[in-house]
GUVEX-602411 format. One record per residue: x, y, z of N, C-alpha, C in turn; residue number from 1. Coordinates in steps of 0.1 Angstrom, whole numbers, plus 2048, in hexadecimal, padded with zeros to 3 digits. Layout:
N
+------+------+------+-------+-------+-------+------+------+------+-----+
! n_xx ! n_yy ! n_zz ! ca_xx ! ca_yy ! ca_zz ! c_xx ! c_yy ! c_zz ! num !
+------+------+------+-------+-------+-------+------+------+------+-----+
!    X !    Y !    Z !     X !     Y !     Z !    X !    Y !    Z ! NUM !
...
+------+------+------+-------+-------+-------+------+------+------+-----+
! end
This chain:
115
+------+------+------+-------+-------+-------+------+------+------+-----+
! n_xx ! n_yy ! n_zz ! ca_xx ! ca_yy ! ca_zz ! c_xx ! c_yy ! c_zz ! num !
+------+------+------+-------+-------+-------+------+------+------+-----+
!  88B !  9A5 !  832 !   887 !   99B !   83D !  881 !  98E !  835 !   1 !
!  883 !  983 !  83C !   87C !   979 !   835 !  875 !  96F !  840 !   2 !
!  86A !  96A !  83C !   861 !   961 !   844 !  867 !  954 !  844 !   3 !
!  864 !  94D !  84F !   868 !   940 !   853 !  85C !  937 !  856 !   4 !
!  85A !  92B !  84B !   84E !   926 !   852 !  851 !  918 !  853 !   5 !
!  84F !  911 !  85E !   84E !   903 !   863 !  844 !  8FA !  85F !   6 !
!  844 !  8F2 !  856 !   83B !   8E8 !   853 !  83E !  8DA !  85A !   7 !
!  833 !  8D6 !  860 !   833 !   8CA !   865 !  829 !  8C0 !  860 !   8 !
!  82D !  8B9 !  854 !   824 !   8B2 !   84E !  820 !  8A4 !  857 !   9 !
!  814 !  8A1 !  855 !   80C !   897 !   85D !  812 !  88B !  857 !  10 !
!  816 !  888 !  84C !   81B !   87C !   848 !  827 !  87E !  83C !  11 !
!  834 !  878 !  83E !   83D !   879 !   833 !  838 !  875 !  826 !  12 !
!  830 !  86B !  823 !   82B !   865 !   817 !  825 !  872 !  810 !  13 !
!  81A !  879 !  818 !   816 !   883 !   80F !  820 !  890 !  80B !  14 !
!  82B !  892 !  812 !   835 !   899 !   80F !  83C !  896 !  803 !  15 !
!  83F !  889 !  801 !   844 !   882 !   7F6 !  83A !  884 !  7E9 !  16 !
!  830 !  87C !  7EA !   828 !   879 !   7DF !  81C !  87F !  7DD !  17 !
!  817 !  886 !  7E6 !   80A !   88E !   7E8 !  7FE !  886 !  7E3 !  18 !
!  800 !  879 !  7E8 !   7F6 !   870 !   7E3 !  7F4 !  867 !  7EF !  19 !
!  7E8 !  85F !  7EF !   7E3 !   858 !   7FA !  7EB !  84B !  7F8 !  20 !
!  7EC !  843 !  805 !   7F4 !   836 !   808 !  7E9 !  82E !  80D !  21 !
!  7E7 !  820 !  807 !   7DF !   817 !   80D !  7E7 !  80C !  812 !  22 !
!  7E6 !  809 !  820 !   7ED !   7FD !   826 !  7E4 !  7F2 !  82A !  23 !
!  7E9 !  7E6 !  824 !   7E1 !   7DA !   829 !  7E9 !  7D0 !  831 !  24 !
!  7E4 !  7CB !  83B !   7EA !   7C3 !   845 !  7E3 !  7B6 !  842 !  25 !
!  7EB !  7AA !  83E !   7E5 !   79F !   83C !  7EB !  795 !  849 !  26 !
!  7E3 !  78E !  84E !   7E8 !   786 !   859 !  7E6 !  776 !  857 !  27 !
!  7E1 !  772 !  84B !   7DE !   764 !   847 !  7E9 !  75A !  846 !  28 !
!  7E6 !  750 !  841 !   7F1 !   747 !   83F !  7F9 !  747 !  830 !  29 !
!  7F3 !  74F !  827 !   7FB !   750 !   818 !  807 !  756 !  81A !  30 !
!  810 !  751 !  813 !   81E !   756 !   80F !  820 !  762 !  80C !  31 !
!  82A !  76B !  80F !   82C !   778 !   809 !  82D !  777 !  7F8 !  32 !
!  836 !  76C !  7F7 !   839 !   76A !   7E7 !  82C !  768 !  7DE !  33 !
!  823 !  760 !  7E3 !   817 !   75C !   7DE !  80D !  769 !  7DB !  34 !
!  80C !  770 !  7E8 !   805 !   77D !   7E4 !  80C !  786 !  7DE !  35 !
!  81B !  787 !  7DB !   820 !   791 !   7D4 !  81E !  78D !  7C5 !  36 !
!  81E !  780 !  7C0 !   81D !   77B !   7B5 !  80E !  77E !  7B1 !  37 !
!  804 !  77D !  7BA !   7F6 !   77E !   7B3 !  7F3 !  78D !  7B1 !  38 !
!  7F8 !  795 !  7BA !   7F7 !   7A4 !   7B8 !  7FE !  7A9 !  7AB !  39 !
!  80A !  7A6 !  7A8 !   813 !   7A7 !   79A !  809 !  7A1 !  791 !  40 !
!  802 !  797 !  791 !   7F9 !   793 !   784 !  7EE !  79B !  783 !  41 !
!  7EA !  7A0 !  78E !   7DC !   7A8 !   78B !  7E0 !  7B4 !  786 !  42 !
!  7E9 !  7B9 !  78A !   7EF !   7C7 !   784 !  7F3 !  7C5 !  776 !  43 !
!  7F8 !  7BB !  773 !   7FC !   7B6 !   764 !  7F1 !  7B5 !  75D !  44 !
!  7E6 !  7AE !  762 !   7DA !   7AC !   75B !  7D2 !  7B7 !  759 !  45 !
!  7D2 !  7BF !  761 !   7C9 !   7CD !   762 !  7CF !  7D5 !  756 !  46 !
!  7DD !  7D4 !  756 !   7E3 !   7E1 !   750 !  7DD !  7E2 !  740 !  47 !
!  7D9 !  7DA !  73A !   7D3 !   7DD !   72C !  7C6 !  7E6 !  72C !  48 !
!  7C1 !  7E6 !  736 !   7B4 !   7EE !   739 !  7B6 !  7F9 !  742 !  49 !
!  7C3 !  7FD !  745 !   7C5 !   807 !   74F !  7CE !  812 !  747 !  50 !
!  7CC !  81D !  74C !   7D2 !   82C !   745 !  7E1 !  82B !  74B !  51 !
!  7E2 !  822 !  756 !   7F1 !   824 !   75D !  7FB !  81F !  758 !  52 !
!  805 !  822 !  757 !   812 !   81C !   751 !  81B !  818 !  75E !  53 !
!  817 !  817 !  76B !   821 !   815 !   774 !  823 !  806 !  774 !  54 !
!  832 !  802 !  776 !   835 !   7F6 !   778 !  82D !  7EF !  787 !  55 !
!  82C !  7E2 !  788 !   827 !   7DD !   794 !  82F !  7E0 !  7A1 !  56 !
!  83C !  7E2 !  79E !   844 !   7E5 !   7AA !  840 !  7F3 !  7B0 !  57 !
!  83D !  7FB !  7A6 !   838 !   80B !   7AE !  829 !  80B !  7B0 !  58 !
!  824 !  801 !  7AE !   815 !   801 !   7B3 !  812 !  7FF !  7C0 !  59 !
!  81D !  7F4 !  7C5 !   81C !   7EC !   7D3 !  828 !  7E9 !  7D7 !  60 !
!  829 !  7E8 !  7E4 !   835 !   7E1 !   7EA !  830 !  7D6 !  7F4 !  61 !
!  838 !  7CB !  7F6 !   834 !   7C2 !   7FD !  83E !  7BB !  807 !  62 !
!  83B !  7B7 !  814 !   845 !   7B2 !   81C !  841 !  7AD !  827 !  63 !
!  847 !  7A2 !  82D !   843 !   79D !   83A !  84A !  7A2 !  846 !  64 !
!  842 !  7A9 !  84F !   847 !   7AF !   85A !  851 !  7A6 !  862 !  65 !
!  85C !  7AF !  866 !   867 !   7A8 !   86C !  865 !  7AA !  87B !  66 !
!  85C !  7B5 !  87F !   858 !   7B7 !   88C !  84B !  7BD !  88F !  67 !
!  846 !  7BD !  89D !   83B !   7C5 !   89F !  83D !  7D3 !  89B !  68 !
!  833 !  7DB !  897 !   834 !   7E8 !   894 !  823 !  7EF !  898 !  69 !
!  825 !  7FD !  89C !   81A !   802 !   89F !  81E !  812 !  899 !  70 !
!  814 !  817 !  891 !   817 !   823 !   88B !  810 !  82F !  894 !  71 !
!  819 !  838 !  898 !   813 !   840 !   8A3 !  80B !  84A !  89A !  72 !
!  80C !  84F !  88E !   804 !   859 !   887 !  7F7 !  853 !  881 !  73 !
!  7F6 !  848 !  87C !   7EB !   842 !   875 !  7E6 !  839 !  87C !  74 !
!  7EA !  833 !  887 !   7E3 !   82A !   891 !  7E2 !  81B !  88C !  75 !
!  7E9 !  816 !  881 !   7E6 !   80B !   87D !  7F5 !  802 !  883 !  76 !
!  7F3 !  7F6 !  885 !   7FE !   7EC !   889 !  7FD !  7DD !  882 !  77 !
!  80A !  7D8 !  885 !   809 !   7C9 !   880 !  815 !  7C3 !  886 !  78 !
!  811 !  7B5 !  887 !   81B !   7AD !   88F !  826 !  7A6 !  885 !  79 !
!  831 !  7A3 !  88F !   83C !   79A !   887 !  835 !  790 !  87E !  80 !
!  838 !  78D !  870 !   831 !   782 !   869 !  826 !  787 !  861 !  81 !
!  822 !  794 !  863 !   815 !   798 !   85C !  81B !  79B !  84E !  82 !
!  814 !  79D !  844 !   818 !   7A2 !   836 !  812 !  7AD !  836 !  83 !
!  819 !  7B6 !  831 !   817 !   7C8 !   832 !  818 !  7C9 !  822 !  84 !
!  80A !  7CD !  81D !   80C !   7D1 !   80D !  808 !  7E1 !  80D !  85 !
!  812 !  7E8 !  807 !   80F !   7F7 !   808 !  80E !  7FB !  7F7 !  86 !
!  802 !  804 !  7F4 !   7FF !   808 !   7E8 !  801 !  817 !  7E9 !  87 !
!  80E !  81A !  7E8 !   810 !   829 !   7E9 !  80D !  831 !  7DB !  88 !
!  80E !  82C !  7D1 !   80C !   834 !   7C4 !  7FF !  82F !  7C0 !  89 !
!  7F2 !  82E !  7CB !   7E6 !   829 !   7C5 !  7DF !  834 !  7BC !  90 !
!  7DF !  83F !  7BF !   7DB !   84A !   7B8 !  7DD !  84C !  7A8 !  91 !
!  7EA !  845 !  7A5 !   7EE !   843 !   796 !  7EA !  836 !  790 !  92 !
!  7E5 !  82D !  797 !   7DF !   820 !   793 !  7D2 !  81F !  792 !  93 !
!  7CD !  823 !  787 !   7BC !   825 !   785 !  7B5 !  818 !  788 !  94 !
!  7BA !  80D !  78B !   7B6 !   802 !   78C !  7B5 !  7FB !  79A !  95 !
!  7BA !  804 !  7A4 !   7BD !   801 !   7B1 !  7B6 !  7FB !  7B8 !  96 !
!  7A7 !  7FC !  7B7 !   79A !   7F5 !   7BD !  79C !  7E7 !  7BA !  97 !
!  7A0 !  7E3 !  7AF !   7A1 !   7D4 !   7AD !  7AC !  7CE !  7B7 !  98 !
!  7B7 !  7D5 !  7B8 !   7C0 !   7CE !   7C5 !  7BA !  7D1 !  7D2 !  99 !
!  7B3 !  7DA !  7D5 !   7AD !   7DD !   7E2 !  7A3 !  7D1 !  7E4 ! 100 !
!  799 !  7CE !  7D9 !   790 !   7C3 !   7DA !  796 !  7B6 !  7DF ! 101 !
!  7A4 !  7B5 !  7D7 !   7A9 !   7A7 !   7D9 !  7AE !  7A8 !  7E7 ! 102 !
!  7B4 !  7B0 !  7EB !   7BC !   7B0 !   7F8 !  7B2 !  7B0 !  802 ! 103 !
!  7A7 !  7B8 !  801 !   79C !   7BA !   80D !  794 !  7AF !  80F ! 104 !
!  78E !  7A9 !  802 !   783 !   79E !   7FF !  789 !  792 !  801 ! 105 !
!  791 !  790 !  7F8 !   798 !   780 !   7F6 !  7A3 !  77E !  803 ! 106 !
!  7AC !  788 !  805 !   7B4 !   784 !   80F !  7B0 !  787 !  81C ! 107 !
!  7A4 !  791 !  81D !   79F !   795 !   82B !  7AB !  79D !  830 ! 108 !
!  7B3 !  7A5 !  82A !   7BE !   7AE !   82F !  7B7 !  7BA !  835 ! 109 !
!  7BE !  7C0 !  840 !   7B9 !   7CB !   846 !  7BE !  7D8 !  83F ! 110 !
!  7B6 !  7E0 !  83C !   7B9 !   7EC !   833 !  7B9 !  7F8 !  83B ! 111 !
!  7C5 !  801 !  839 !   7C7 !   80F !   841 !  7CA !  817 !  835 ! 112 !
!  7C5 !  822 !  837 !   7C5 !   830 !   82C !  7CF !  838 !  835 ! 113 !
!  7DA !  83D !  82F !   7E2 !   847 !   833 !  7E4 !  852 !  82A ! 114 !
!  7DD !  85C !  82F !   7DE !   869 !   829 !  7D7 !  86A !  81C ! 115 !
+------+------+------+-------+-------+-------+------+------+------+-----+
! end
């Protein structure tokens, strides 16, 4: 006889990475390419002082929203045209708070912690 367990994860991100994800929503007038360039420059500037070897494309993703969205599990939302920045591997990038500071304090982006 065998037991069957049904697991209902709260977040698919937790299933894949077992790490937290930070989502930042920016609704200002800066272009997505400009923000992407600045974030990659920050990651590369920090790299000599960091223990992390993650390339910048694994530290964050960035895109301009193509439609309105509301997450049912986590409760965050964004509008078409907002810029969405996701730091999925933030637990593996030890200088993540520098990026958080830029996004929250300089861009005034709205931060959402997922898992």
